[in-house]
Every structure is written in C-alpha cells, then in structure tokens.
C-alpha positions as CSV (number, residue, x, y, z in Angstrom):
1,M,-36.4,-109.4,126.8
2,S,-36.2,-110.0,130.7
3,R,-35.9,-113.3,131.8
4,P,-39.3,-113.8,133.4
5,N,-40.7,-112.3,130.4
6,S,-38.7,-114.9,128.4
7,I,-39.9,-117.4,130.5
8,V,-43.6,-116.7,130.1
9,A,-43.5,-116.0,125.8
10,S,-41.7,-119.5,125.7
11,G,-43.9,-121.1,127.8
12,A,-47.0,-119.2,125.8
13,A,-45.0,-120.5,122.2
14,A,-45.2,-123.9,123.6
15,F,-48.5,-123.6,124.1
16,L,-49.8,-123.0,120.9
17,V,-47.5,-125.3,119.1
18,L,-49.5,-128.4,121.6
19,A,-52.5,-126.7,121.1
20,S,-52.0,-127.1,117.2
21,T,-51.1,-130.8,117.3
22,T,-52.9,-132.2,120.0
23,S,-56.7,-134.4,119.3
24,T,-57.4,-134.2,123.2
25,R,-60.8,-133.4,124.2
26,A,-61.4,-131.2,126.9
27,E,-63.0,-131.9,130.4
28,E,-66.7,-131.1,130.2
29,I,-66.8,-128.4,133.2
30,E,-70.4,-127.4,133.3
31,N,-71.8,-126.7,136.8
32,K,-68.1,-127.7,138.1
33,F,-65.4,-125.5,140.0
34,R,-62.1,-125.1,138.9
35,L,-58.9,-124.0,140.8
36,A,-56.1,-122.6,139.4
37,F,-52.9,-120.9,139.7
38,S,-50.7,-118.7,137.6
39,I,-46.9,-116.6,137.6
40,G,-46.7,-113.6,135.6
41,S,-45.6,-110.2,135.4
42,Y,-47.4,-106.9,135.4
43,G,-46.7,-103.2,133.5
44,T,-48.2,-100.1,133.8
45,T,-48.5,-97.7,131.4
46,D,-48.2,-94.4,132.7
47,Q,-44.7,-92.5,133.2
48,V,-44.2,-89.2,134.1
49,H,-41.6,-88.1,131.3
50,S,-38.5,-85.9,132.0
51,S,-38.5,-82.7,131.4
52,S,-34.9,-82.0,131.0
53,G,-34.7,-82.1,127.1
54,N,-37.5,-79.3,127.2
55,R,-37.3,-76.0,125.1
56,R,-40.2,-73.3,124.9
57,T,-40.2,-71.7,121.7
58,L,-41.3,-68.0,121.3
59,F,-43.1,-66.5,118.6
60,R,-44.0,-62.6,117.5
61,P,-47.5,-61.3,117.7
62,N,-47.7,-61.8,114.1
63,G,-45.9,-65.3,113.8
64,E,-42.6,-65.5,113.5
65,L,-39.6,-66.3,115.3
66,E,-38.3,-64.6,118.2
67,D,-36.8,-66.9,120.6
68,Q,-36.2,-70.3,122.6
69,I,-35.9,-71.1,126.3
70,Y,-33.9,-74.2,127.0
71,D,-34.3,-76.1,130.5
72,P,-30.6,-76.2,132.1
73,R,-30.1,-79.5,132.5
74,N,-28.1,-81.8,131.0
75,D,-29.9,-83.5,128.3
76,S,-29.3,-86.9,129.0
77,G,-31.5,-87.2,131.8
78,A,-34.6,-87.0,129.2
79,A,-34.1,-90.9,129.5
80,S,-35.1,-91.7,133.0
81,D,-38.7,-91.0,133.0
82,F,-40.9,-91.3,136.9
83,G,-43.1,-94.5,137.0
84,I,-43.6,-98.3,138.2
85,G,-41.0,-100.8,137.1
86,T,-42.6,-104.1,135.6
87,S,-44.1,-106.4,138.5
88,R,-43.6,-109.8,139.2
89,G,-46.0,-112.1,141.0
90,G,-48.8,-115.5,141.3
91,V,-52.4,-115.3,141.1
92,L,-54.7,-117.4,142.8
93,S,-58.0,-117.9,141.4
94,A,-61.5,-120.5,141.9
95,S,-64.0,-120.4,138.8
96,Y,-67.5,-121.7,138.8
97,A,-68.7,-123.0,135.3
98,L,-72.4,-121.6,134.9
99,N,-72.8,-123.9,131.6
100,R,-70.2,-125.2,129.1
101,L,-69.4,-121.0,127.8
102,W,-69.9,-119.0,130.7
103,Y,-68.3,-118.9,134.0
104,V,-67.5,-117.1,136.6
105,E,-64.0,-116.8,139.0
106,A,-62.9,-114.8,141.7
107,S,-59.0,-114.6,142.3
108,A,-56.2,-113.1,144.4
109,G,-52.7,-112.0,143.9
110,Y,-50.0,-110.6,144.7
111,R,-46.9,-108.8,142.4
112,R,-44.3,-106.6,143.5
113,G,-42.0,-104.4,141.7
114,T,-39.9,-101.1,141.9
115,V,-40.5,-97.8,141.5
116,G,-37.7,-96.1,139.6
117,N,-36.0,-93.3,138.2
118,V,-36.5,-90.1,140.3
119,E,-34.6,-88.1,138.8
120,V,-31.8,-86.0,140.2
121,Q,-29.6,-83.2,138.6
122,A,-27.4,-81.0,140.7
123,E,-25.4,-78.2,139.7
124,F,-22.9,-78.0,142.6
125,A,-21.5,-74.9,143.6
126,G,-17.8,-74.9,141.9
127,A,-18.9,-76.7,139.1
128,P,-16.9,-75.5,136.1
129,T,-18.9,-73.7,133.3
130,T,-17.5,-72.0,130.4
131,N,-19.5,-69.4,127.8
132,T,-20.0,-72.4,125.3
133,L,-21.2,-74.2,128.0
134,P,-23.1,-72.3,131.0
135,F,-24.0,-75.1,132.5
136,N,-23.0,-78.3,134.7
137,F,-25.5,-80.5,135.9
138,A,-24.6,-84.2,137.1
139,I,-27.7,-86.7,136.9
140,Y,-28.8,-88.9,139.6
141,N,-31.5,-91.7,139.0
142,L,-32.9,-92.8,142.2
143,D,-34.2,-96.2,142.9
144,G,-37.5,-95.0,144.6
145,G,-38.6,-98.1,146.4
146,T,-40.8,-101.1,146.2
147,I,-44.5,-101.1,145.5
148,S,-46.5,-104.1,146.8
149,Q,-49.9,-104.7,145.2
150,V,-52.4,-107.4,146.3
151,P,-55.0,-107.7,143.5
152,I,-58.5,-108.9,144.2
153,Q,-61.0,-109.8,141.1
154,L,-64.0,-110.9,139.9
155,T,-64.6,-111.7,136.9
156,A,-67.0,-112.9,134.1
157,G,-65.9,-115.1,131.0
158,I,-66.8,-116.9,127.9
159,R,-65.3,-119.9,126.4
160,F,-65.9,-120.1,122.7
161,R,-64.8,-124.0,122.3
162,P,-65.7,-126.0,124.9
163,K,-65.5,-129.2,124.4
164,A,-62.0,-128.9,122.1
165,A,-58.5,-129.3,123.6
166,F,-57.8,-125.7,122.5
167,N,-60.3,-123.2,123.9
168,P,-60.0,-119.7,123.6
169,Y,-61.4,-117.2,126.3
170,L,-62.4,-113.5,126.4
171,C,-63.3,-112.4,130.5
172,L,-64.6,-109.1,132.0
173,G,-64.7,-108.2,135.1
174,V,-63.9,-105.6,138.7
175,G,-61.5,-105.9,141.3
176,Y,-59.7,-103.7,144.4
177,T,-56.3,-103.4,144.9
178,F,-54.4,-103.0,148.2
179,N,-51.3,-101.4,147.5
180,S,-48.3,-100.8,150.1
181,F,-44.5,-99.1,149.5
182,T,-41.4,-99.5,150.8
183,P,-38.9,-96.6,149.8
184,S,-35.2,-96.9,148.9
185,D,-31.9,-96.6,151.1
186,E,-31.4,-93.7,148.7
187,I,-35.1,-91.8,148.8
188,N,-34.8,-92.0,152.3
189,Q,-31.6,-90.5,152.6
190,L,-32.4,-87.8,150.3
191,S,-35.8,-87.2,152.0
192,I,-33.6,-86.6,155.1
193,S,-31.2,-84.6,153.3
194,L,-33.9,-82.2,151.9
195,D,-35.5,-82.2,155.8
196,Q,-31.8,-80.9,156.9
197,S,-31.6,-78.1,154.1
198,T,-32.2,-74.7,153.7
199,G,-32.8,-73.1,150.0
200,G,-34.3,-70.9,147.6
201,F,-35.7,-70.4,144.3
202,A,-33.3,-69.5,141.6
203,R,-34.8,-68.2,138.1
204,L,-33.7,-68.8,135.0
205,E,-32.6,-66.1,133.6
206,G,-31.8,-64.4,129.8
207,T,-33.1,-66.7,126.3
208,L,-31.1,-68.9,124.1
209,F,-30.4,-66.5,121.8
210,G,-29.7,-63.6,124.4
211,G,-27.8,-66.1,126.9
212,E,-29.8,-68.2,129.5
213,S,-28.1,-67.8,133.3
214,L,-29.5,-69.2,136.9
215,G,-29.9,-66.1,139.3
216,S,-29.1,-66.7,143.0
217,A,-31.8,-67.4,145.5
218,E,-34.9,-65.6,145.7
219,G,-35.3,-65.5,149.3
220,T,-34.2,-68.8,151.5
221,A,-36.5,-71.6,153.7
222,N,-36.5,-74.6,155.4
223,L,-37.4,-77.5,152.6
224,S,-39.4,-80.7,153.7
225,G,-38.5,-84.6,152.2
226,I,-40.4,-86.9,150.3
227,T,-44.0,-87.8,150.5
228,V,-45.5,-90.9,148.9
229,D,-49.5,-91.2,148.4
230,V,-50.1,-95.2,147.6
231,R,-53.9,-95.5,148.4
232,D,-55.3,-98.8,147.5
233,A,-57.7,-98.2,144.3
234,P,-60.6,-99.8,142.4
235,E,-60.2,-101.2,138.8
236,W,-61.6,-102.4,135.9
237,H,-60.5,-104.9,133.3
238,F,-61.2,-107.0,130.5
239,G,-58.8,-109.8,128.6
240,G,-58.8,-113.2,127.3
241,G,-56.6,-115.9,126.4
242,F,-56.3,-120.1,126.0
243,E,-57.1,-123.2,127.6
244,F,-55.0,-126.5,126.7
245,S,-56.0,-129.8,128.2
246,F,-53.0,-131.7,128.2
247,K,-54.3,-134.4,131.0
248,S,-57.6,-135.4,132.5
249,R,-59.1,-132.1,135.1
250,W,-55.4,-130.2,133.9
251,V,-55.4,-127.6,131.7
252,V,-52.4,-125.1,131.5
253,F,-53.5,-121.5,130.3
254,I,-52.2,-118.7,129.2
255,D,-54.5,-115.1,130.5
256,A,-53.6,-111.4,129.4
257,R,-55.5,-108.6,131.0
258,Y,-55.7,-104.6,130.7
259,L,-56.6,-103.1,134.0
260,V,-58.0,-99.5,134.1
261,Y,-57.9,-98.0,137.5
262,S,-59.1,-95.0,139.4
263,G,-56.8,-94.2,141.6
264,K,-52.4,-93.0,141.5
265,L,-49.0,-93.2,142.8
266,G,-47.7,-90.3,143.9
267,M,-44.5,-88.6,145.0
268,T,-43.8,-85.1,146.6
269,V,-40.9,-83.1,146.8
270,N,-40.6,-80.3,149.3
271,G,-44.6,-80.2,149.1
272,S,-44.7,-80.2,145.4
273,D,-44.4,-82.8,142.1
274,E,-40.7,-81.6,141.5
275,L,-38.3,-79.4,143.3
276,G,-37.4,-76.4,140.3
277,I,-39.2,-75.5,137.7
278,S,-39.1,-76.7,134.6
279,V,-39.5,-75.1,131.4
280,P,-42.5,-76.6,129.4
281,A,-41.9,-78.4,125.8
282,D,-44.9,-75.6,124.2
283,R,-44.9,-73.0,122.1
284,K,-46.1,-69.1,122.9
285,F,-46.0,-66.0,121.6
286,I,-43.7,-62.8,123.8
287,N,-46.8,-61.2,124.7
288,E,-48.3,-64.0,126.5
289,P,-49.0,-63.9,130.2
290,G,-46.3,-66.2,131.7
291,A,-43.9,-66.5,128.5
292,F,-40.7,-65.9,130.1
293,G,-41.7,-68.0,133.1
294,P,-40.8,-68.1,136.3
295,F,-38.5,-71.8,135.4
296,G,-35.0,-71.9,137.0
297,A,-33.6,-74.4,139.8
298,F,-33.7,-74.9,143.7
299,Q,-30.5,-72.8,144.9
300,I,-29.5,-74.9,148.3
301,T,-28.0,-72.7,150.5
302,S,-26.8,-75.2,153.6
303,G,-27.1,-78.3,153.5
304,G,-26.7,-80.6,150.4
305,L,-28.9,-83.0,148.9
306,I,-25.9,-85.4,147.1
307,D,-22.5,-86.4,147.6
308,G,-21.2,-84.7,143.9
309,G,-17.8,-84.8,144.4
310,S,-15.2,-82.0,146.3
311,L,-13.6,-79.0,145.5
312,L,-10.0,-79.2,144.2
313,P,-7.2,-76.3,143.0
314,K,-7.7,-75.2,139.4
315,V,-4.6,-75.6,137.3
316,G,-1.7,-73.1,138.2
317,H,-3.2,-73.3,141.8
318,E,-1.9,-76.5,142.9
319,G,-1.0,-77.0,146.3
320,E,-3.2,-74.5,147.8
321,S,-6.1,-74.8,150.4
322,C,-9.4,-75.5,149.3
323,E,-10.8,-75.1,153.2
324,E,-9.3,-71.7,153.7
325,S,-10.5,-70.4,150.3
326,V,-12.6,-71.7,147.3
327,V,-11.7,-68.7,145.4
328,N,-8.9,-70.9,142.9
329,C,-11.0,-74.4,143.2
330,E,-13.2,-76.0,141.5
331,F,-16.0,-79.0,141.9
332,T,-14.1,-81.7,140.0
333,G,-12.8,-83.9,142.9
334,P,-14.3,-87.2,144.2
335,P,-17.3,-87.5,146.8
336,D,-16.0,-86.8,149.9
337,G,-18.8,-88.2,152.4
338,T,-20.4,-84.9,152.6
339,A,-23.6,-83.3,150.7
340,D,-23.0,-80.7,148.8
341,L,-24.4,-76.9,148.3
342,G,-26.0,-76.1,144.7
343,K,-28.6,-75.8,142.5
344,Y,-30.7,-78.6,142.1
345,Y,-33.9,-80.0,140.2
346,I,-35.6,-82.9,141.2
347,H,-38.3,-84.6,139.1
348,A,-40.7,-86.9,140.4
349,G,-44.7,-87.0,140.0
350,K,-48.1,-88.7,139.9
351,V,-48.5,-92.2,137.8
352,R,-51.6,-94.3,137.4
353,Y,-51.7,-97.8,138.4
354,D,-53.1,-98.8,134.4
355,G,-51.4,-101.6,132.8
356,A,-51.5,-104.7,131.5
357,S,-51.0,-108.6,132.9
358,L,-49.7,-111.5,131.1
359,Q,-50.1,-114.6,133.2
360,I,-49.2,-118.5,132.6
361,G,-50.4,-121.0,135.2
362,V,-52.4,-124.3,135.5
363,K,-56.3,-125.2,136.4
364,F,-57.7,-128.7,138.1
365,T,-61.5,-129.7,137.4
366,F,-63.3,-130.8,140.6
C-alpha cells in the first residue's frame, strides 16, 4: 500500500474506533452553513490492457483445432497496462443543511496523477534470434506524462443520525472536471523520433505450427508523432461516508465516491491507438475473412525510435569493425546515444476517467 493510501486508511480506522467509544452529541446544523477541507486519492478503473501476450486460436469449419497465431512480442509486456495512475489532491467544499437530514454541497478540488505504461517493444536490426526463439523484442515502459484535474461538483446528501456524534450519510450529484496534460520528457523524445523516422508495416507471416516470422516493410512513409486528447468532461457521482463530532462545531469525516464520466483520455501514435497491428485474443474459423490477419510490427527503415544498444562483432569475429560491415555483427552492445532501426510496436489507446475517490477531512459549522 502506498504512503498516502496508508495515511487515509489509518485515519479511517482511528475514526471508527473513536466513533464507537464516544458519547458526544452532534452539532445542530439545520439551516446552517458548513465549510470543509479534505485530502485523499482518486483511482481510475479503466485501463488498456497490453496485447503482447495474445494469441488467436484457429479452427476448421467442423470445429476441430487447426492452428494458433501468437503475438510475436515479449510476453512479459502483458503486465504493462496503459492508463491513469492514482491521483492525489484535496477538496474544498461548502454545504447548507436544508433540515436535520438533507443538505446540499458545492465543492472544488485539485488532483494530479501520472499517465503511465506507454509500452514500446522493439526488435532491433541485428538482434540475435534462433530457430527456437525466432523473435527478440525488448520492452520499454515509458512514463506518458502528468494529468492535472480540477473537479467541480454539486451534491445532495442525507444524514441518518443527525443528533449523534457518529453520523453516516449517503450522497448523489453531478459535476464537471477540467483536465490538462503535461507530457513526460520520454514521450516528447519518442514523439520527436517518430516525426523524424520513416517506415512501413512488417506483416507477421506463418502460424505457431508452421513457424512464425516478421516480413520486411511493405512500402515506407514518413511517420507522425504522439497526440494526446484530454478534453474536459461532465460526470455524475454517488457515494457516502461518516462524520464524527469531536468538538463543538467541528467534525472529522471520511468520504468515498464513485464518479462516472462521459469522456476519455486518448493517446494516439502515428494517427492510431497503436503502432503495429496486434494479434487479438480470440477464436476464428480458418474460412472467416481476416482469420490470418494482417498482424505485424512497424519496421523503422530510417531514423529510429529507441536507443536500445549497439552492434558488436560476433564470437569468432572479434576485432572486425561494425561500422564498415554489419554482416558479422550482432546488436548486443550497450546504448550508444543513437536511436536504432528495427521492428517496433507502441501500445497506447483510450481510457475513461471513471474511478473512485477516498477523502478524509474536517468540517466547521457556522
């Protein structure tokens, strides 16, 4: 558990212990205003799962197993889902109690989190392969950048024990969130490298039983960089929590809400959600259109996207220069400061802003 979440969880536990042992009565709030401030976290529930571990299973028309097509990337990349990480921030709110039970609240907050796991996999030109290991993709999970959000909410709620020190409540409301995005240095550099590179689609040929391989680029064209769409979005939310009166006019509270948005954060690469075409995780009959693809990587023929290493002479050819000829060289050396050619996949996409918030704070009654 991260340190901010541990603080919130510890505060909630202490809050419940105090609530179970107190005999203090709650402040009368009917027709009164209250101000509140809280801190906490927000976690989104939507992610774009990596497709690097996918396989398509092929069947004959009679239903018998025919073959399989495996995505050629390194399976270890399957753990790197693209999405918005946990955000931290605070909320300032003002409420008015219509009566002992019902209240209305207006709030404004600020939270900030990372957009992460932009998965880049590359099989660099000259990377060693074998008959049993025909692909040699290296994984690079890049930090996408930082998203800043300002949520504005209007909420109605009901308190169930208005005279008690320990007072649970439920709430429902609507809101609007203003979003902004700051790209990371890694993403900026990758976008620049895309703009300066040329390449073409390298089709995945063959099947598991027949032997898979990646062909050469089918025509080349100039690539375009990364674009990010972070539009502002309306939402509706529901939730609940607890208040605990610990002093005249003062309460401490725990508030949990789930927010449902109509908008998404989107990241495109060369005008698409991904560079290359992934093998889907599904089943097809061999006589169905598109059963065998096309699937494949994107071969960079000039420029380069990632500095993954350098060429060194193969065993038995020590002392030969890889600058003069690469025939007896392998891509096994350390990074040399130059982006490298090869066959690439880049995985991004679109994720919803939907998620859950947990806040702990204090309220003051006027």
